[in-house]
DOZAKE-32106 format. One record per residue (C-alpha): residue in three letters; x, y, z; residue number from 1. Coordinates in steps of 0.5 Angstrom, whole numbers. Layout:
roke  px  py  pz  tortor
ALA  X  Y  Z  NUM $
...
This chain:
roke  px  py  pz  tortor
MET  41  47  42  1 $
THR  38  54  41  2 $
PRO  31  57  40  3 $
ALA  32  58  34  4 $
GLU  34  51  32  5 $
VAL  29  48  36  6 $
GLN  23  52  32  7 $
ALA  26  50  25  8 $
ILE  25  43  28  9 $
VAL  18  44  30  10 $
GLU  16  48  24  11 $
ALA  19  43  19  12 $
GLU  14  37  22  13 $
ILE  8  42  21  14 $
GLY  10  44  14  15 $
ASP  5  48  10  16 $
ASP  -1  45  15  17 $
TRP  -2  49  20  18 $
SER  -9  48  19  19 $
LEU  -8  41  23  20 $
SER  -12  40  29  21 $
ASN  -12  35  35  22 $
LEU  -18  32  39  23 $
HIS  -17  38  44  24 $
HIS  -18  43  38  25 $
VAL  -12  46  39  26 $
ASP  -10  51  34  27 $
LEU  -3  51  32  28 $
ARG  -3  58  29  29 $
THR  -4  61  36  30 $
SER  -1  55  40  31 $
VAL  6  54  38  32 $
VAL  11  58  42  33 $
ARG  15  63  39  34 $
PRO  21  62  40  35 $
PRO  21  56  44  36 $
ARG  23  57  51  37 $
PRO  27  53  56  38 $
LEU  22  49  62  39 $
THR  24  44  67  40 $
VAL  19  38  68  41 $
VAL  19  33  73  42 $
ASP  16  26  71  43 $
ALA  10  23  73  44 $
SER  12  19  79  45 $
GLY  16  27  81  46 $
ASP  23  23  82  47 $
GLN  26  26  77  48 $
GLU  27  33  73  49 $
SER  28  34  66  50 $
ASP  31  41  62  51 $
VAL  26  41  56  52 $
TRP  24  46  51  53 $
LEU  16  48  51  54 $
VAL  14  49  44  55 $
LEU  6  48  44  56 $
GLU  2  50  50  57 $
GLU  -6  48  49  58 $
HIS  -8  54  53  59 $
PRO  -2  60  52  60 $
GLY  -1  62  59  61 $
GLY  -5  57  63  62 $
PRO  -7  51  65  63 $
GLY  -7  45  60  64 $
TYR  -3  40  56  65 $
ALA  3  42  53  66 $
VAL  9  40  48  67 $
VAL  16  40  50  68 $
TYR  22  38  46  69 $
SER  27  33  50  70 $
GLU  34  35  47  71 $
SER  38  28  51  72 $
ASP  32  24  47  73 $
GLU  32  28  40  74 $
ALA  24  27  41  75 $
PHE  17  31  43  76 $
GLY  13  29  49  77 $
LEU  7  31  53  78 $
VAL  6  35  59  79 $
GLN  1  38  63  80 $
MET  1  44  66  81 $
ALA  -2  45  73  82 $
ILE  -3  51  77  83 $
GLY  1  51  83  84 $
TYR  5  45  81  85 $
ASP  11  43  77  86 $
PRO  10  42  70  87 $
CYS  10  34  69  88 $
LEU  12  30  63  89 $
PHE  7  24  62  90 $
GLY  12  21  56  91 $
ILE  16  22  50  92 $
TYR  12  20  44  93 $
GLY  17  21  38  94 $
GLY  16  27  33  95 $
PHE  12  33  34  96 $
LEU  6  31  31  97 $
ASP  6  25  35  98 $
ALA  6  28  41  99 $
PHE  0  34  39  100 $
ARG  -5  28  36  101 $
ALA  -3  24  43  102 $
MET  -6  31  47  103 $
């Protein structure tokens, strides 16, 4: 899958409603990663690594939550980004908006 293909999936789910926000008041216009980029994450136990696509950062370039796309699951998940630690995948939630709202 290419970054453009992943970006198209994200943008199709958002549609024309770029004003959507969540409990963390994340602005889609500034937080969606363009183009999506590869990211290696660990599961919550720290035992298993997965390669995913980073598609949204709560605080671009900084610590916080992120939304990723898993090609193997064909679904979106929620990740915690912390300084000094590997990105930690909390779980796969389904659609982009499902993961976005799970923050």
